[in-house]
N, C-alpha and C positions, 0 to 999 in steps of 0.2 A: 206489430206491427205490419203484418207484413195481407196483412187485408188488405180489400180493392181500394185501391189510392183513388175515387170518382172527384174528392177535393183540384186533384192535376186538371179536369177537364168543364173547375168551375169557373165564375166572375158573380165575386161576394157585395151587396149590397148597401154599405151599414145607413140604418138608422138612429139618427137619435132621438128618442119616442116627441122629448118633451116637446122640440121642434118641427115637428114632420106633418101632420094634422091631427087636429083635433076635431071630434066629431059629437061635443058633448059642449059646445061652449065656451069655458070655465075660462078658454084664455091658454090650456096646456093638452100640448099633442096627448093621444091618448089610445093605448093600443086597437080601439073600435074607428079607427082615424087607424089604422095600420093595414083592418081586413081590408075597411074601405079600398084604400086603394092599394091592394093588393093585381089589380087586372095592370096599373100604372108599371108596375118592377115587371111584372114580365115581357111582356111590349117591350121593357127598354132593354131585353133578355135576359140582367142575373137569373138563378139560379138558386142562390143562397144569399138568406137576409141574416145580417151579423145585428143584432139589437143589442144597444147600450143598455144598463138596469133597472129591471123596471121593478125592482126587488121592494119588499119596504124598506126604508130612509127617511130618515131626519133634512135630507137633502143639501146636507152639507158640503156637500162636493156632487153636487145634482143629480147625487145618483151612487154613486163611487161610496159612500159608506150604508152599508149595506142592515140595517137591524133584525132582516129577516129573511132567511134563503128562501125557507120551501113560502112565501106571499109576494102577492103583486099587492106594490102600494096603489090607495087605492088614489092615488091621481092618476093613473096610468089606466084603469079596471079592477080584473076581477079574479080571484082564478081562473074563475068559466073562462075569462077573454082568452086568458094564454091558451084555454086547454084549444078554442075557437081557433084563434091564429094557427097556432103548429096544421089543425086538421085542413081548414082553408088555406094556409100555404101549398101545404102537399097536395090537393084537387092539382094546383097549376106547378108544379115538379120543382116547387120552392121548399130549399127546405134551410131551418132555423136552426143557428147559433144563439147560443148567450153571452155575454161579457160573464165572467168569471173573477171577481176580485177577492181576492183568498189570505193574500198580504198581510190585508187588516178589514177591521168591520169598524161599522160604526159604532161610537161609547154607547147609543144607547140600545144595542144588544144584549138580552138575556144575559148571555155567556158574562161581559164584562159589567153589567149593573149588580151581578154577583163575587164578580173581582173583588169589584171595588167594596162591596159589603167585606169582605176579606180577603183582604191580601197573600194570608202566606196559608190559601185554604185550598182547594184543588181548580179551580175556575182562576189563581190568581196565575196560574201556573200556564192561564194557555194564552198567558201574553207575557213580554217583556216586563216587567215590574220589581224594581230597586228602590230601596232605600237611599235617599240622601247622603251629600260630600258637605259635614257643615254647613248644610244650610242652604244648599244650592246643590242642584240635575248632577246626575252618576257623569256624562261624561261632558262632551263639548262640542256636542255633533247637532249642523243646523237641518233644519227638516228641509226639505224636498220646496216647502210655501214659505222659507225664510224662519227666523228665530230657532229660537234652542227644539230639539227635538226629543225633549222630553215635559212632561206638565204633574208637577204635583196632583194630589189624590188630595183631597180637600180635607182638614182634619189629623191628616197623618200625616208620615217622614217620609212616606212611597211618593215615587213619582214612578209613571211609564210612557213607555217610547211611541211616537208617532211619525215616523217617517216622514209622510202626509201632514193636513189640519189636526189640529189635538184632536177633533169630534172622530177621531181615525185610528184607531191604541194598534201599533204591530198586533197581529198574532205569531202568537212562539209554536211556529214549523218543532226544534226537537220537540215540541208537546208528544206522545204517540195518543194520549187521547184525544188530539185535542183532530189530531189525524185523519181520525177514525171519522171522526164525526164531519171534519169536511169527504172524505169518499161516501159516508151514507147519503150524504144531502149529492154530492155530482152526479153519481149517481142514479137518487130516484129523478132526477131531471132528464136525463137520458133515460131511463123509462119510460118516461114520458115521449116521448119521442124528437127530444133537439136530435138536430143533426151535430152539434160539437160545441167550442168551446172555443174563444177571445180571453188571452189571459194574463189578467190586468196585470202592472206592476211585477209580475213573476220570480225576476231575476234580484228582487228586494226581500225574497223569503230568508236567507241565512245567513245569519249574524255572523260576526267574527264574534270567537270564543273572550270572555269576557268582558263585552266590551267598550274596547279601551279607546280613552279620551285620546286627537290627535298635535300636533302644531297647529296655533289655528290660521284664517287660508284666509279673514277679513279683519276689520275694523272690529268687529264686533263679535273679537273673542272667541268664538265658535271656527267650525270645521263642515267642508260638505260630506254629511251623511255617506257619501256614497264610498267613505275610505274603509271603513265596519260593515256595510252593509247590504250591497252594490255586487251581485253576480263575487260569493266572496267559495274560497274550498270547501266542496262537502255541496256544492248544490244541487249536481245534475245526478248525486244517489239520491237523496230529498224528491227530484222529479218524475226519477223513472220508477220508485213505490209509489207514485201520487197515478203516474201512466199505468201500470202493469196492474194497478186495482180498482184501476175505475172508465174514463173511456180507449184506453190501448187493448182491450178485452169487445172494443167493437169496433163498428164501419163510420170514426168520426171525422174529422176534419179540427184539428187545432194551431191554434197560432195563437201566439207568444209577443207580450210585450216583454218585449227584453231588451233593454238599455246594457251598456255594461260587456256585453258579449265579446273577445279577442277572437282574433284570425283562427287565434288554436284552442281555442275551445265551439270557435260555429257549427261544426259541424255534427259535436257530440247532440246537438238539439236540431241540428233542421237534417242529418241524415235519409237518407230514400230508407235504407234499411232496418237503423235501429236509434232514431230521431228522441229526442225526447217530446216532441210534439210535429204535426206535420208539419211545419213551418215557419216561422218569425217574422217581422214584418220587420225589414229590409230602410230601418231610420238615417240611415250616415248621409246621403244626399237631402231628406225634408229638409233639413233644418239646420241649412248652410252656415248662414249666418248668427250661428247662435252657439262658439262653442268653447265663451269661456270657463272656467273650475267651476263655476259655481251658476251657474245657469240663468244670472242675472238677464233683464234682458237689457242692460246698458251697455254690457258687452259686447254686443253685436258685432258685426267683420262685415266687412266686405268682400262679395266673391262675383267669380264668371263666369258666363261656361261651361269652360276648362275645368271649373273648381268639380263642376255637377256632372262633368262626364271620369273626371277620375274616380267620383266616390263610388258613380252608377257601374265604372267599368270592375273597380277591387272588387267591388264587395260580389258581386257575380260570377267573375274569375274568382273568387275567392270556393264559392261553394260547387263552383262547374256541374259535371255531368251529375255529382254525391246527392245535391242536398237541392234546399227550395227555400225560396221566399216569398212571400205576404208580400208585393210590393201595390203601392199603394200612391200617389203626389198629392192627399186630403185625408183627415180626417177632424174629428169632434174636436180635437187638440193643436189645431194648427192651422194657419191664416188659407182664407182662399189660392186655392196654389195660380189662378192668374195674378191676383197683386204679388204673389211670393215670388213665382218663379223666371216673369216678364217685367221689363222695363213695363215703362207708358203707352209706348209704340208699340209695342205688341200683347197688349190687354186686349182683341179683339179675336171676333173667328179665326184666325186663322193665326193667334199664337194659344185659346183655347181648345184646338183638334190635333195641333200639334203638338202639346202637350199631354195630351188626350193619347196619340198613335203611342209616344215614345213611351209610356208606359203599360199599357195594357197590349201588347203584344210584346214586353217582356217573358222569358225563362219564369212561372210560377205561377202566381197562383193570384191576379187582382181586383185591388177593391177600391170600389167606386163608392165617393162619400154624397149622402144626399143633396142635390143640388146641382153637386158638379157638373153634370151632366146635363144641364141648362147651363152653366158658366152661369151659378152665385160667383158674387163682387165680397170684399170685406167691407167690414160697415162701422166708419170713425164715428163714433156717436161724441157729439160736443160736447158731454157732461163723466165723470167719473158717474154720478150717481143710476147712470143710464147703465152703466156693468156691472153685469152678478155674477161672474165667472169668479170664486174667491181665488183663486192665486191671479187673475187680473188686478184684484185692490190688492193682493200684495208685494206683490209685483212695485205696484205706482208707491206705495209706502214706500217701500225696500228706495227708490229712484229719490227721491223727495228727502227721505235722511241721509242717501250720498250726496247731497247735494244739490239737485239737479232740478229744473224750476217747475209751479205747475205744467206747466204751458211745455215742454220738454217730457216729463213723464206722462203727461197722455200724448202726444205723439208714439211711445213707444208705446203706450197702452192699444192704441189705434193700429199701426204697424201689425205687435203676436200677440193680442188678446186673444184668449182663445173663445171671446165669441161669434168673434166673426164668422167660424164658420157655426153654430151655433146662429145665426139669427134663425124667424118660421121660412119653412119652404114657402115656393113665391110657386104658390099654384095657378092664380093666373091675374088679370088686374081690378077684383072685385075689392071693397076693402079689408085691408091687411092681406090683402092677397089672399085672399080664398081660404086660410091658416085655422082664421076662428070667424064666430059670430062675437066672438065679447073681447075681453081689452088681454088681447097676446103676453106671453108674462116673458117676454122682452120684445122691446121694438124691431118692427119689420124693415129691411134695410129697403130707403124712398125709393130703389130703380127696380120695384116688379112693376110700374106700367109697364114699363120695357122690355124685361129682364121677366120671363115666366112661364111653366111647363104649358098650359092653354096654350097662348102664342108659339111656339118652338113647335109644338107635334103641327102643327097648320105645316110649317113652313121645313121645304124638303132641303135644305141649305140653310138651318137651323147648327147649333153646337149640341140640342138633343138628337137631333136626328143623322150624325158623323161620329156620337158615342152608341147608336143603336146600330150603325156599321159597320164598327170597329171591332163591335161585341158578339156582334152576324158572324162575320170570322174566324173571328177567336173560335166560336164553337159551335156553329151550323154549315162552311163551307168544306168544300178541298182542299182546306188548310188547313186544318183545323188540329187533327194527329200531326202535323209540323208545328205547327203553335203551342201546341197540350206537349207534345215528345221532344219536341227537336233539341237540337244545344244548342245553344248561346257565340257568338264571339265579335267583341268590338269589329268595326272594318272603316279604312278611311279615319285610322285617329290619331294622323298630322295635322287633319284641316280642322284651323282654330272657329273656334264656334258650330262646330258641325257636330251633332248625336248621330253613331252609323252604325248598324248591326247588323250581323245576320242571326237568321233563325236556319236549320237546318236540319233536314230527315231523310233517310234513306233515296238519300240523292237527290232530292231537290232542296232548291236552299233560297231564301227572301231574302231581301236587302232594304233594312228600314232606313230612309236617310230623315233626320232631325235640320229644317236650318235652324239655328236657335240666335239670329241675328236679324234687324232690321235694315240692313243691306242686300240681294242682291248677291251671285255664287253660281260660279260653276266647277263644275266639279270634272273628273275624266274620269269616269270608272272604269277599271278593269278589261270588261267586255263591257258591247250594248245589250242592252235590260234590258229582261222578255215582257212575258202577258206585266200588264198597272195592275194592282188591283185598289188602290184607290193613291187621289190626290186632291186633295182641301187647296188646291187652286181649280181642278172641276181635271182639266188635262193639261199632266206631264210635257215640261221644252225641252226636247232630245232630236242634239245631232249626231247621229253614229253612235258614240259609247259617250258623248259629253252631255252632258245635264247643265239645266239652267235651273239654281232652286234659287225660288224669290224670297221676299222678306218669311223668315215663321211656315216654312212653307215643309210637309210633310209631303215623301211619295216613300209608296210600298209599292215593289216591279219584284218580280220572278228573277231570280239571274243566272243568263243562260250561261 
């Protein structure tokens, strides 16, 4: 892991291929569409693409259920298209990282088909397959998407474990033969020239020995699967072997989706000296409203900018100078950040650009999710028939089962559905937002006529222009080394509804001030600032060492 850490000087652009750009008119985004839009990503300034799964899959969970790790699903194109994407991206100075889903596979994978045919055979040991107890599941674990985490194998007394949907059987990482198959596959992709991996649900790999039941935590008699399957003791040994046999031998970017990490285990995952991964996503401040024990959307809690500030600062202070985060405010699993983080009065240019600067200048590697850079918004469909996401339907049905009306359950869906982030990219104001000439697999957000990339590329005062400016500041300015290498320290922490921090390196300091409220405020600084690098109101309002911050203003300045 002592190889060059090139990813410290990266900005990653996440692509959800199904929704990015459709080159053949079948309504589904594809690899050729991504190839056609590589110049757009280059012009944005990003130098890495994280590609959500494009492997062969029955698409029960939109590709996160992989039936063949070695081949591209025909919905997205061909194996040759993938080779061309890697090559064309490289020409533009862009590396590709793949989504790697190895906690589970598809029930249509040949391994699982062989396991079902012979549960006691060698492939049965690739999975968690157990006989039921008195005709019931082997334990009372509840899957992430609701219902029992066990599914019977038809015509037998056996059940198989699935942390997610029943079409996603969990792989048994205790089995050496299974691990060897995975290592071979990962090295095969690295040999093809990809730059690394985003590791999906990776802290679920290790299960508690014996798979015991626990006291129920819901009226369904089940218990959250997290008790026996999330960040279990011994997982680090598994992951270190994984690292040392595959990506750790090369100059790769690896980012873990690591639910369940504790302050005690964090640095073993993200240490710059010997971390399991290059970085992990810092999610503690990404879904502040969902803190319930069962992750049901109706467990929503109110939060304030002070809660956001507390979580953001505490995680970065825990990492300190020794660790590294992947930082984001959006991805394919979360609502759009403008609707998520801002009250109605802040859902505008100022709020969007303030949020952008807040996270793009943090210590860590920032991730921009497709459409975030043009200010794409949530899309509240009027009917459940319009929603595609499997977890959305599970959450809706769970809310109904627990007494919510259809109207109340739909409102929860409109706020939290993963489909909010999966609506087709809004390229222009033509039909279907320029995404496809066919019928889009998911309805386009109706606001595409006034919010689209073509329009924003013509506007020097657009959200897109601000993202380009911030990415340029981070990667291609005289402040780039400070931003990539410098320390992080909270500033003016006592000021309510203000997120402020300092980035310092070799005697220079940048101050970032984010006014998280719809009211103006005056702030007395410790000293009059030096050069102002950026302000989303164009001109900062100073009088000596007093600054006036307008609603959702962000000010980035050298600290004298």
